[in-house]
C-alpha positions as CSV (number, residue, x, y, z in Angstrom):
1,M,0.0,0.0,0.0
2,R,1.1,3.6,-0.8
3,L,1.4,5.5,2.5
4,F,2.2,9.0,3.7
5,V,1.9,11.1,6.8
6,A,-0.1,14.3,6.6
7,V,-1.9,17.1,8.1
8,N,-5.6,17.1,7.2
9,F,-8.0,20.0,7.3
10,N,-11.6,20.6,8.2
11,E,-14.3,21.4,5.6
12,T,-14.2,25.1,6.3
13,V,-10.5,25.4,5.5
14,K,-10.9,23.1,2.5
15,K,-13.6,25.3,1.1
16,Q,-11.3,28.3,1.4
17,I,-8.5,26.4,-0.4
18,V,-11.0,25.4,-3.2
19,Q,-11.7,29.1,-3.7
20,V,-8.0,29.6,-4.4
21,Q,-8.2,26.6,-6.8
22,D,-11.1,28.2,-8.5
23,M,-9.1,31.4,-9.1
24,L,-6.3,29.2,-10.6
25,R,-8.9,27.4,-12.8
26,E,-9.9,30.8,-14.3
27,H,-6.3,31.4,-15.3
28,S,-5.8,27.8,-16.7
29,V,-6.3,26.1,-20.0
30,K,-6.1,22.7,-18.3
31,G,-5.0,21.1,-15.1
32,N,-5.5,18.1,-12.8
33,F,-6.9,19.8,-9.7
34,T,-6.7,18.2,-6.2
35,L,-10.2,17.0,-5.2
36,Q,-11.5,18.8,-2.1
37,E,-11.7,15.6,-0.2
38,N,-8.0,14.9,-0.9
39,I,-6.7,18.2,0.3
40,H,-3.8,17.7,2.8
41,L,-0.3,18.8,3.6
42,T,2.2,15.9,3.3
43,L,4.8,15.7,6.1
44,V,6.5,12.5,5.0
45,F,6.0,10.3,1.9
46,L,6.6,6.7,2.8
47,G,5.8,5.0,-0.6
48,E,4.8,1.4,-1.1
49,L,4.9,-0.5,2.1
50,P,3.4,-3.8,3.3
51,E,0.4,-3.7,5.5
52,N,2.3,-5.3,8.4
53,K,4.3,-1.9,8.8
54,I,1.2,0.1,9.7
55,D,1.2,-0.6,13.4
56,S,4.9,0.5,13.8
57,I,4.2,3.6,11.8
58,K,1.2,4.5,13.9
59,K,3.3,4.0,17.0
60,I,5.9,6.4,15.7
61,I,3.3,9.0,14.8
62,S,1.6,8.7,18.3
63,G,5.1,9.3,19.8
64,V,5.4,12.7,18.2
65,E,3.6,14.8,20.8
66,F,2.8,18.5,20.3
67,E,0.4,21.2,21.5
68,P,-2.1,22.4,18.9
69,F,-0.8,25.3,16.8
70,Q,-1.9,27.4,13.9
71,I,-0.6,27.5,10.3
72,T,-1.4,30.2,7.8
73,F,-1.5,29.6,4.0
74,S,-0.3,32.9,2.6
75,H,0.8,32.5,-1.0
76,T,0.9,30.3,-4.1
77,G,3.8,29.1,-6.2
78,S,4.6,26.5,-8.8
79,F,7.1,24.0,-10.0
80,E,7.8,23.6,-13.7
81,R,7.3,20.1,-15.0
82,D,7.6,18.5,-18.5
83,D,3.8,18.0,-18.6
84,G,2.9,21.4,-17.2
85,R,3.2,23.1,-13.8
86,L,2.4,21.9,-10.3
87,F,0.7,24.7,-8.4
88,W,0.9,24.8,-4.7
89,L,-0.3,26.8,-1.7
90,G,2.5,27.8,0.7
91,I,2.5,28.5,4.4
92,E,4.1,31.2,6.5
93,Q,7.2,30.2,8.4
94,C,6.0,27.7,11.1
95,D,8.7,26.3,13.4
96,E,6.2,24.0,15.2
97,L,5.4,22.2,11.9
98,L,9.1,22.0,10.9
99,N,10.0,20.5,14.3
100,I,7.2,17.9,14.0
101,Q,8.3,16.9,10.6
102,K,12.0,16.6,11.7
103,K,11.0,14.5,14.7
104,L,8.8,12.3,12.6
105,V,11.6,11.7,10.0
106,A,14.2,11.0,12.7
107,R,12.0,8.4,14.4
108,L,11.1,6.8,11.0
109,L,14.8,6.6,10.1
110,E,15.6,5.1,13.5
111,S,13.1,2.4,12.8
112,K,14.8,1.7,9.4
113,F,12.1,3.2,7.1
114,K,13.4,4.7,3.9
115,I,12.6,8.4,3.5
116,E,13.4,10.7,0.5
117,N,16.5,12.8,1.2
118,R,15.3,16.2,0.2
119,K,14.5,19.4,2.0
120,F,11.0,19.7,3.4
121,V,9.2,22.6,1.9
122,P,5.7,22.7,3.4
123,H,3.1,23.1,0.8
124,L,-0.3,21.9,-0.3
125,T,-0.8,20.8,-3.9
126,L,-3.5,22.7,-5.8
127,S,-3.1,21.2,-9.2
128,R,-0.8,19.1,-11.4
129,K,-0.2,19.1,-15.2
130,T,-1.5,22.7,-15.3
131,I,-1.1,24.9,-18.3
132,T,-2.1,28.5,-17.6
133,K,-3.3,31.1,-20.1
134,S,-2.2,34.0,-17.9
135,T,0.1,34.5,-14.9
136,F,-1.2,33.1,-11.6
137,N,0.7,34.1,-8.5
138,K,-1.4,35.0,-5.5
139,Q,0.2,36.6,-2.5
140,N,-1.2,37.9,0.8
141,L,-3.7,35.1,1.3
142,D,-4.8,34.5,4.8
143,I,-6.2,31.0,5.3
144,K,-5.7,29.8,8.9
145,S,-5.9,26.3,10.2
146,T,-5.2,24.7,13.6
147,V,-3.1,21.6,13.5
148,E,-4.2,19.2,16.3
149,K,-3.0,15.9,14.9
150,I,-1.0,14.2,12.2
151,S,-2.4,11.2,10.3
152,L,-1.2,8.1,8.5
153,M,-2.8,8.2,5.0
154,K,-3.3,5.6,2.3
155,S,-3.3,6.5,-1.4
156,E,-5.2,4.3,-3.8
157,R,-7.3,4.4,-6.9
158,I,-11.0,3.4,-6.3
159,N,-13.1,3.3,-9.5
160,N,-10.3,5.1,-11.3
161,K,-10.5,8.0,-8.8
162,L,-7.5,8.9,-6.6
163,T,-8.6,8.5,-3.0
164,Y,-6.7,9.3,0.2
165,T,-7.9,7.6,3.3
166,E,-6.9,8.1,6.9
167,I,-5.7,4.9,8.6
């Protein structure tokens, strides 16, 4: 199963994020937009793992304790890809989130899980394979969300639809 650890959001926050996606849609010729129900912020991508690893991952996640804190989505950006651009929603500097991600990675590595070796840049994917007809770069957004927990997520295709499910 394809697994990752993420921060999920309530419906109110997701609706605000979809409003930003709608603005991006207006500037786009085409794109593969993240479904509202799949909106999340990935902390660690684990990849394909057997089901028997789930309990140890859940134990690691539960060992990363923290007090609830707030993040603020404040701007958009994009990565250039061969098949179009990936647009994302970025957050203001948040040391609490960075510390949680570092602790999580350290504990997963201690338990011999393989983690991608690249710098963590917290962002939420708005769309993939996007071709725009005009410039899209929104700054000074103010979407706030309280982070109270982190979740182990499963990614799978159900009836040809990408579906993320909290485990």
